[in-house]
C-alpha positions in Angstrom: 92.8 -56.0 -113.9 95.2 -54.3 -111.5 98.2 -56.4 -110.6 99.5 -56.9 -107.1 102.6 -54.7 -107.9 100.4 -51.9 -109.3 98.1 -52.1 -106.3 101.1 -51.9 -104.0 102.4 -48.9 -105.9 99.0 -47.1 -105.7 98.8 -47.9 -101.9 102.2 -46.3 -101.4 101.4 -43.4 -103.7 98.3 -42.8 -101.7 100.3 -42.7 -98.4 102.9 -40.3 -100.0 100.1 -37.9 -101.2 98.4 -38.0 -97.8 101.6 -37.1 -96.0 102.1 -34.2 -98.3 98.5 -33.0 -98.0 98.5 -33.3 -94.2 101.8 -31.3 -94.1 100.1 -28.5 -96.1 96.9 -28.7 -94.0 99.0 -28.3 -90.8 100.0 -24.8 -92.0 96.3 -23.7 -91.9 94.8 -21.9 -89.0 91.9 -23.6 -87.2 89.5 -21.2 -88.9 90.9 -22.0 -92.4 90.9 -25.7 -91.6 87.2 -25.7 -90.6 85.7 -23.0 -92.9 83.4 -24.1 -95.7 85.3 -23.5 -99.0 82.6 -24.7 -101.4 84.0 -28.2 -102.0 81.8 -31.3 -101.8 82.5 -31.9 -98.1 82.7 -28.2 -97.3 86.0 -27.7 -95.5 89.5 -29.2 -95.4 88.4 -30.9 -92.2 85.3 -32.3 -93.9 87.3 -33.4 -96.9 90.0 -35.2 -94.9 87.5 -36.8 -92.7 85.5 -38.0 -95.7 88.7 -39.7 -97.2 89.3 -41.5 -93.9 85.6 -42.5 -93.6 85.5 -44.0 -97.1 88.8 -45.8 -96.7 87.4 -47.4 -93.5 84.2 -48.3 -95.2 86.0 -49.9 -98.2 88.5 -51.7 -95.9 85.6 -53.1 -93.8 84.0 -54.3 -97.1 87.3 -55.8 -98.3 88.5 -57.4 -95.1 85.5 -57.8 -92.8 87.5 -55.9 -90.1 87.6 -52.4 -88.8 85.2 -49.6 -88.4 82.7 -48.6 -91.1 81.1 -45.2 -90.4 77.4 -45.1 -91.3 77.5 -41.9 -93.3 79.9 -40.5 -95.9 80.0 -37.1 -94.2 80.9 -38.4 -90.7 83.3 -36.2 -88.8 85.6 -38.7 -87.0 88.0 -36.1 -85.7 87.6 -32.3 -85.5 91.3 -31.6 -84.9 94.1 -32.3 -87.4 96.5 -34.1 -85.1 94.2 -37.1 -84.2 92.9 -37.1 -87.8 96.4 -37.3 -89.1 97.3 -40.1 -86.7 94.3 -42.1 -87.8 95.1 -41.4 -91.5 98.6 -42.7 -91.1 97.3 -45.9 -89.4 94.7 -46.4 -92.1 97.4 -45.9 -94.8 99.6 -48.5 -93.2 96.6 -50.9 -92.9 95.8 -50.5 -96.6 99.4 -51.1 -97.6 99.7 -54.2 -95.4 96.5 -55.7 -96.7 97.4 -54.9 -100.4 100.8 -56.5 -99.9 99.0 -59.7 -98.8 97.0 -60.0 -102.0 97.7 -62.4 -104.9 96.6 -62.3 -108.5 93.8 -64.7 -107.7 92.7 -62.5 -104.7 92.4 -59.6 -107.1 90.4 -61.6 -109.6 88.0 -62.9 -106.9 84.6 -61.3 -106.3 83.3 -59.8 -103.1 79.8 -58.6 -102.1 79.0 -55.4 -100.3 76.2 -52.8 -99.8 76.7 -49.2 -100.8 76.1 -46.7 -98.0 73.9 -44.5 -100.2 71.8 -47.3 -101.8 71.9 -50.4 -99.6 71.6 -53.4 -101.9 74.0 -56.3 -102.5 76.6 -55.6 -105.1 79.0 -58.4 -106.2 82.0 -57.5 -108.3 85.7 -58.4 -108.7 88.1 -56.9 -106.2 90.5 -55.4 -108.7 88.1 -52.7 -110.1 87.0 -51.8 -106.6 90.6 -51.2 -105.6 91.0 -48.9 -108.6 88.0 -47.0 -107.3 89.5 -46.8 -103.8 92.6 -45.1 -105.1 90.9 -42.9 -107.8 88.4 -41.7 -105.1 91.4 -40.5 -103.0 92.8 -38.7 -106.0 89.4 -37.0 -106.6 89.0 -35.6 -103.1 92.7 -34.7 -102.7 92.1 -32.5 -105.8 89.4 -30.7 -103.9 91.7 -30.3 -100.9 94.3 -28.9 -103.3 91.8 -26.4 -104.5 91.2 -25.3 -100.9 94.9 -24.7 -100.5 95.3 -22.8 -103.7 92.1 -20.8 -103.1 93.7 -19.7 -99.8 96.8 -18.7 -101.7 98.7 -21.4 -99.8 101.5 -23.5 -101.1 99.9 -26.7 -102.4 102.0 -29.8 -102.8 102.4 -31.7 -106.1 100.5 -35.0 -106.2 102.0 -36.0 -109.6 102.5 -39.7 -109.6 105.6 -39.3 -111.7 107.1 -37.2 -108.9 106.3 -40.0 -106.5 107.9 -42.5 -108.8 111.0 -40.4 -109.2 111.3 -39.7 -105.5 110.7 -43.3 -104.3 111.8 -45.4 -107.3 108.5 -47.3 -106.9 106.9 -48.1 -110.3 110.0 -47.2 -112.2 110.7 -50.7 -113.5 
């Protein structure tokens, strides 16, 4: 089971990575931002939107509040600036909620319906949080591949770099 401290570290790591990714994405032309690059959600725009979409879906499941787009490929924002503002707001919402959790909250179960296969699923919160953060890592890797495929400077997302830079999770 993930502890409140570990969940808090992952929430902050998530924000740190997203800032670095959006800084790199801001260097792309509009054409490079929207072009299909062969990753699961096509473009950098599609990938960044997917990450926001799924975080909103999971946060709605976890908290009962907020928006929950109906599809995993929804495009909430076509331009980077409003997408980045929404990403920052979502990252802060995730951190604030995570910081409110106790050990017993993390051990408690919740029930939700997957978007792709609507049926009731009941599970402990802790593994679902692990999925939330792992899912971000997975798709940030695809965004990283877009950047490197374009011969662009791609930021490091190494957790140890985050820990060294911030001191979070170092003891």
